[in-house]
C-alpha positions, 0 to 999 in steps of 0.5 A: 554489484551495481548501486541501487537507486530508489525513486519514489514520490516521497523518501524515508530515512531507512535508519528510522524504525518509525518509517516501517519495514519497507524503508528498512528493507530498502535501506538494507539493499541501499546500504549494501551498495552505497545506494541513492534514494531520490524523491520529492522533499515534501516542500513547495517552492513559490516559483514559476511552473517548470522551474529547475529545482536544485537537489538537496543531499543528506547522508543516512549512513552509506545511503545518500538521500536526494530531494527536490522541492516542487513548484506549487502549481506543479504539485497541484497538478501532478500530485493533487490533480492527476495522481490523486484526482485521476489515477488513485480513483480509477486504479481503485475502480472508482471511475465516478470519482475521477476528474478527467476534465481538469487537464492535470495530465500536463502537470503530471508529465511535467513533474516526471520530466523534471524528475528525469532531468534531475536524476539523470546526472546523479546516475552511474553507468552500472546503477540499477533503478527501482521506481515506486508507485503510480506517481511516477509511471512515465519516469522510465520513458522520460529517462530513456528519452534522455539516453538512460541505458540502466536497468529500470524496474517499477513496482505498483503499490496500489491495484491495477483494474481490468482493461476496460476500466483502465481504458477509461483514462484519457491517454491510457495508451500513453500511460501503459506505454510508459509502463512498458519502458521499464525492464520489469514491472511488478504488481501486488497480486496475480489479479493485477498482473493478469489485468496488465497482461490482458491490457497489453495483449489486447490494446498494444498487441504484445507477444507473450514470450512465456515465463512473464516475458512480453515483446511490446513496443519493440522491446522485451518486458518482464512483468510479475506479481510480487506481493509485498510483506512486512518485516515480521521480526521487526514488528514482533520486536515492536510488540514486545517493546515498552510502548506496545506492552503498555498499550496492551495492558491498558486495553486489556484492563479497560476492556476486561469485560469486552471482546475488542475488535479493531480497525486501523485505516487511512480515511479513504473511500477505498477502505470501505469504512461506512460499509464496515460500520453498517456490518457492525451495526447489523452484528449488534442488531442480529446477534444480541449476545454481542450487545454490551460485549463487543467494542469496535475501536476504529482508527481512521487517520486523516488523509487528503482532507482538502478533497471533497470525496474525503470530506463526504466520507468523514461526515458519513462515518461520523454519522454512522458511529454516532447513530450506532452508539446512540441506538445501542450504547449503554451508560457503561458501554460504547459500541464504537470508539472512533478516532479520527487521528493517527496513532503512533506506530509503536503503540499499534502492536499492543492494540492489535494483540489486545483485540479478538478480531481485526476488521480489514475490509477495504472495497479495493486495496493493493495489499493492506499491510495492517492484515499482516501486522495484526497476524505478527502481533498476536499471541500464538497461544491465544491469537485473534481472528482476521476478518479480511476483504476478498478485494484486498490484495492480501486475500490471495495469500491469507486464505486462512483468514475469514474472507468477506465481501464488504458490500455484503452487510449481512454476510460480513456481520455473520463472519464477524460473529463467527470470529468472535465465537471461534474456538481457541484451537481453530484460532491457533491453527489459522494463526499458525498457517497465516504466520507461516505465510507472512514469514515466508513472503516477508518484505525482505523476500519481496525486495530480494525477489524483485531485484533478482529478477530485475538483474536477470533481465539484464543478464538475458539482454546484455550478458552481464552477471546477475545482481547478487544482494 
């Protein structure tokens, strides 16, 4: 088989379990082919924009990690400006938060061209390239312009909105033409895939060849939904590890008289945290049995705090938590335990297992793996209940969760109350079905199915054999 080359904005050492299931799964395939993982180092260089940056190599077992620094001005335009100031809000359906006027697109193009120029000399003729996420949409087009003939696949980890929202981006046609330079484009959900197909059919006059194949811009493109999963066995092993067991025992002891609810999110406007707090406040107001009983632990990890939209949501969330505790708290009971910091991944499974209910209620999310981690961490004999937004990509798979509309405060509060009162037998049945789903479509299935289809496109167009993992 050919060597796998993974390209992403940031890279992870696949040997470190703290990196999570994605890095581990990619690491397995990279290891088997002596692969290469290429991306930004996370460091900024005080050099003029457009400066060619040297590649730094590190060996991680059989995997070679290759990184480059970015000029500060390029980083500000490519990462802060266009990736997170334009693409992130629009792809999460928030046109009102996008900064279209600042001219960041040139920096975005410039860094993708830098990635392409730097990566090309590192490639071998039989490499298979897998590019990840919205930072690098034009990378295949830039590589093709330099003569790259290798198979290139792309996976979008965040949502893709309907065509009319996508078309609000100035230069949207250039972006989507960049997507069509890949041989295979993967999305988190069937809805995202459908939005893409509707766009290329209406805007680019693509011809539907059937079975996920399109003829567009004089080439054949494959597109499909590949819902990402977790490494269930790895996460269950974390749940049984000392740090998670210690967390579980401490939570059970401290909250022995309470029913614990948990939310674990990055502090981001897409996560619906203010709406979640309003629903929890409504729960306490409408259902007196939850007072002095239900406690919500909300972890909101810091995220892009130099952007004004994040400062606003931080202040709103702190105000809501304070008012809930002030209006409903008792001397021996605080309804909301809010933490604006990151909790070590090794401890989270213990917190999940100790919780009766998980609140995963984003306004829009590509997948949301917290939902799947919560399921994996549960005791099958006494499992907790997942309350899940219908606008998370995970909702397409996790039908046995309690699905809610996070904009509906009353309805979400009612679902949370139902979750707190759910009988043991129903909890077991729902959990058994959910666990079977996340096992069947785990991160290894995701990785294998994408790469097999990417290799199949090679077989169809060049007559070469399938890539076997």
